[in-house]
Structure formats: C-alpha cells, structure tokens
N, C-alpha and C positions, 0 to 999 in steps of 0.2 A: 535850535528852536527849544525854548525852555519847556514847552509842553511835552516834547518827546523825552526830555530828561526826567520830568516828573513821572511819566508813565513807566519808563524803564525802571526807575527807582522803586515804584510801588510794586511792580510785578516781581522784582527779585526779593521783596521783603517777606515772601512766604514760599514754602516749598510744596510741590504737588505730591500727593499720595498716589501709588499705583492702584489702589483699591477704590472702586466707586463707592464703597460704603464709608470711606473715610472723607474727612474734610479735604476739598480740593481747590476751592476758590477763595478769593479775598474775604476777610472777616468783616463784621459790622463796622459802621461808622464809629470813629474814635478808637478803634483797635489798631494795633501796630500791623501795617501791611494793607490796611483798607484802601480801596480806590475811590471811596466816597468823595464827592465834590461838595464842599460846603457852599450854601447859597450866597454867602458874601465873599467868597473867594475871588481874587482878582482875575482868575482865568475864566470866569463867566463874563464873556465879552458882549453877548447879545442874547435876546430872548425872542420867543415866538411872537409874530405880529397879530395873528388871528387864530381862533380856535372854534371848530365846529363839533358838535356833540350829537351822537346817535345812541340814545339810551338803551341799555339792556334791561331784561326783566330782573326783578328782585329774587325770583326763583325760576331759573330756566327750565326746571323739570315740571313745574306746575304754574302755568301762566294765569291761573285764577287767584293765586295768592296775591293779596294787596296789602299795602301799608299806607294808611291815611288816604285811602281812596284810589291809589295808583298801583298798578302791577309792575311798574318800571321804576328805576332809580330816579329820584327827583332833586336830590340835594345839590345846591350850588348852581352857578351860572356858567355858560360857556366862556364868558368874559374872564372868569377866574383862571382859565387855562393859559391865557396869553399874558405877556409881561413877566416881570421878575417873580421869583418864588417868594411868597408872602404868607404862606399857610392858609390862604383862601383856596378852597378846592372845589372841583366839580366831580360828582360821583357817576361812574359809568354803568353800574349794574353788571349782571352776568353777561360776559362777552360783549359789553358795550364798547363803543368806539369813539375816539377823539382824533380829529385831523387838524394839525397845526401847520401854519404856513410861515415862511421865513423870507425876508427881503432886507438885506442881501442874502443869497442862498448860503447854506452850509457847504463847506468844501472839505475834501479829504486831505489830511496831512498826517505826519507821524504822530501816533498816540490818539487818544479819544478826541472826538470831534463835537459831541454834544452830550448832554446829560438830562435825565428825566427825574423829576421830583414828585414824590408821593407824600402822604401825611401820616405814616405809621407813628404811633405813640411810643414805640419801643423798638429795640434791635431785633425782636423776634416775632412780633405780630406783623406779618408781611402779606400784603395783597399784591399779586403779581400781574404783569401785563406783557404781551408781546410788543415788539417795536418793529415798525416797517418804515421805509423811506421811499421817496419818489422824486423824480426830476420834472414831472409834468402834472402831478395830481391824479394820474390815471393808472399808470403802471407802478405798483408798489412791490418792494422786495423786503422780505422779512429777515431780521438778524438771526443767525443760528443761535439757539438757546439750549441750556442744559438745566435739568431739574433732577437731582439725585435723592430727593425726598422719597421716602417709602410710599408706595401706592396701594398698600393692602388695607389700610384703615384710613377712613376719611379724616382729614384735619378739620376739627370742629370750628364752629362760628368764631370762637375767641381763643382758639388754640394757636400754637406757635410753630415757626419754621427755623431752620438753621441756615443762615446766610451763606455759610461756607459750602453749601450744597447747591447753590443757585448761581447761574452765570448767564449774562445777556438777557435777563428778564427785568423790566422796570419794576420798581417797588422793592428791590433788594435792600435798600437802606431806609432808615427812619426819617421822620419829618426834618426838613432843613438840609438834607443831604441828597444830592443827585446821584443816580446810577449812570456811569459813563458808557458811551457806545462809540466804537471805532469803525469808521466806514471802510477801513481796510479789510474788515471781516466779510464784506460783500463786494469787494473790488472786482471780482470776476463775473458778477451778475449781469445779465443782459437787460436792456430796456431802461437803464438808469445811467446818469452821468455823476460819478462820485464827486466831481468838482462843482456840481450844480444841484444840490439837494434843496428843493423848494418846499417839500411837504414831509412831515413826520406823522405817522399814524400809530396811535396807542390802542391796543385791543386787550381788554380784560380777559384773563385766561379762563375764568369761570371756576376752575379748581374743583369741579365735581367729579367723583369717581363713578357715578352711575353710567352704565353702558348707554351709548347714544348721546351723551352730553359731555364727554371727556375732551380735554385739550391735551396735546402731546408736544414734547420738545422736539428738537431737530433730529433726534435719534429714535423717536417713537415712544419714549417713556411718558407715561401719564403724569401730568402736572397736578400736584395735590396742594391746594392752599385753602385758607379758611372758607368754609361753606357749610350750610347755607347762610346767606346774609340778607334775610328778608326784610330789609329796612330801606328807607329812602336814601340812605347813605351806603347802600350795598355796592360791592365791587371795588375796582380800582378807583382811588381818589386822586385825580390829577391836580397837581399844584402848578407846575410850570415845566418848560423845556428850555434849557440854556444852550447857547452856542459857545464852544470852546476854541473855535478855529479862526476867529477874526481878530487880528492883532491890532492893538490900539495905536494911535498916532505916536511918533517918536517922543513928543514932549508930554505924553500922558503918564501920570504916576501909576496907571494900571499896569505899566510894564515892569513894575517891581513885584517880585514874587518871592514868598517865603515858604519853604516846605522841608520836611513834612510838618504838618500841624494837626494833631499834637506831635511834639518833638521828643525824642528819647535822648540822644547824645549830640547829634550834629544837625545844625540848622543851615540849609542851603539858601543863599541869597542870590537872586538873579535879577538883573535890570537891563533895560534897553538903552540906558544912558551911557555915554562915553566919558562922562566926568565922574570923578570919585564922589562918594557920598559918605555920610556918617550915620551909623546905626547905634542907638542907645537903648539899653534895656531898663525898664522900670517895673516895679511890682505894683500890686493893686493899691498900695498906699502912697505911690509916687516916689518910692525910694529908688535911687539910681544904683544899678548894679555894675554896668560896664559899658564902654563905648568901643566901637570898631570902625575902622575905615575900610571901605570896600569899593570895588569897581564893578565890572560887568558880571563876574561870578565869584562868590566867596563862600567858603564853608566855615561856619563858626562852631567851635567845640563848646557845648553847653552841658557836658556830662556832669560837671560839679554843681550845676544849678539845682536848687531844691525844687521838688514838685510844686506846681501851682500855676496861677494865671499871671501872665506878664504882658506889658505893653511895649511894642517896638516903635521907637521914634526914628524915622529916617529923614535925613535932611540933605538937600542939594543946594548949592549956592544959587541965590536968586529965586528960589521956589518955596512954596508953602510946605511945611512939614507933612510927612506921610505917616500916619499912625495905624498900626495893626495890632491885634491881640493874638498871642500864641499861648498854647497850653503845654506845660512840661510834665 
C-alpha cells in the first residue's frame, strides 16, 4: 500500500526529543519531514458529502460581545465545508462545531486515513480544533491530541504557534495543506467501527486560558492558541476534509504517486499499473532535463538537480500524459 510507505517515510524524517520543551512533532508544510497533505495531492481520493455547522461565540468569556450585530461567528456557509479544499471556509467561533458526513465511509488502513484543511495564512498563525469520528452520527470518539505550547501567557489574537509542538489537532498546517489523522490511533475505542466511519466532527479548541473556559489535550495540558478572536471570522476556519483511504480504479492515473514533494535528494514513484511508464522532467521554461523508465515502484536520484520548480510528465502506452509539479 503506497499510503503506508508515505506515512512511514514521513515519520522517520524527523527525530523525537525526550524533552517536552523541545520540538517533538512534524514541522510546518513545506519543511523536510512534514506530514502535511497538499490539497491537490493524488492521495486525496474523496471529500466530505455534507457539512452541518453549530456556531460558537466570538468571545466565549463574554457572550454580550458582538461583531456586526452577532455574538457568534458568521463567516462562510456550511456548504463550504463539504467538497474539495478550495480556500472557501466556514468559521466556527469559540468551541464551535462542524459535523461532516462521508459516503462511502472512511475506513482504517495503514497510515493516515483522512485529513482536515484550515485556512491559516502562514506556518505559524494556527487556529486549532479537536477531531472526533463516529460510525453512526451519535457516538463520537476523539483523537488523542498533544499541545506542548506554554500555557502561562495567553497567545494573543494575531500571535503565533510552533507546529512542532502540536500533534493530532486540526489546523496544524497552513492553507492548502491538510492535517492527517490515522484511525489506528483510536482502534481500541468502543462504540465505533474503524472500517465504517461515516461522520467526522471538528470542534474549535477555544484556546482561552481563563479558568472555566479552557480546553485541554489528552494528557490534561491546557491548549493555548490565538484568542480572543472577536470577529465574524473567529475560531477554526474549516475548508474541507479529505479521505485518504479509498483507492482509485486500476485504470485511473490517480494511482500514480510522487513523494516527498518538496523533494531533497530522492523522488519515489509508485503506481498501480503493471506496465512500464516513462517519466520526464521539465523546468518552468519547458527545458527537458532527463527521462526515466519505471514500473510499480522506482526511486529517482535528483540530488544533482538545482533547486526550483519542475514539471513531471508521466506517460503510459495508450493513455493521456499525466503531469505533476514538484519542488526541489
């Protein structure tokens, strides 16, 4: 399973520190070792069918605070939460909730099974959310989460977070990049069927340090993120939820996978075809660099390639060319 290979590769690209004060988890999108899923990646096989929104307050500590006449988040439509990631978002407000449905259901396999997209404008302005799943829309199980951000000083409205101190919280990655979730993390939970996940629930963490309004991670640490956000756009901004676990038909070009991207030295090529293909590299100006013949799995050495943006042209006999962009 190529998804398992990807996940294993990404997890070994960084080392864990024994100190909680040190960086422990994958870095931001675009950094070496990141687990971020790009919105146009071929491993996004499906997307949520429907999305229901239950808005939170723009200031959970004072419900009299309003923005343009409303004390709750107002930006965006629930329709924006379903379908592919397209940078159209719906804002949840403090501890607001989104419930998304999937048909066919998400199923557990090796590696991450779905990813959640938010619209952060940078690698460090991060608005976080808990993620829960259900097999019937009634009983939900929450993913174990970790926040190693300090909790002594409130992260301000436009202050920043370190992604390497955050795990299993949606919103870890910037706009256009999904945060992956692996159903194996909750495989022993009762009341759900990991092979039949029909609902995903996204819950804004709030991020407030005030007693009585705090949210905590799975080990009881207070989660600190930008607060207050007393605007119609307050709270977690949901773009989409993608499914990573439904494999395409054998004759689909979506079975061709290139990773990691960005690439440093070695580019892995995996495809579901049993016939050899030809891969050709071109730069932004259309200049040809090299051609490779590959079969089901090939590793290409691009260590001598200059940094930049390249186009990969993949061809199989009797089929239309398959073109992808990679960054070196």
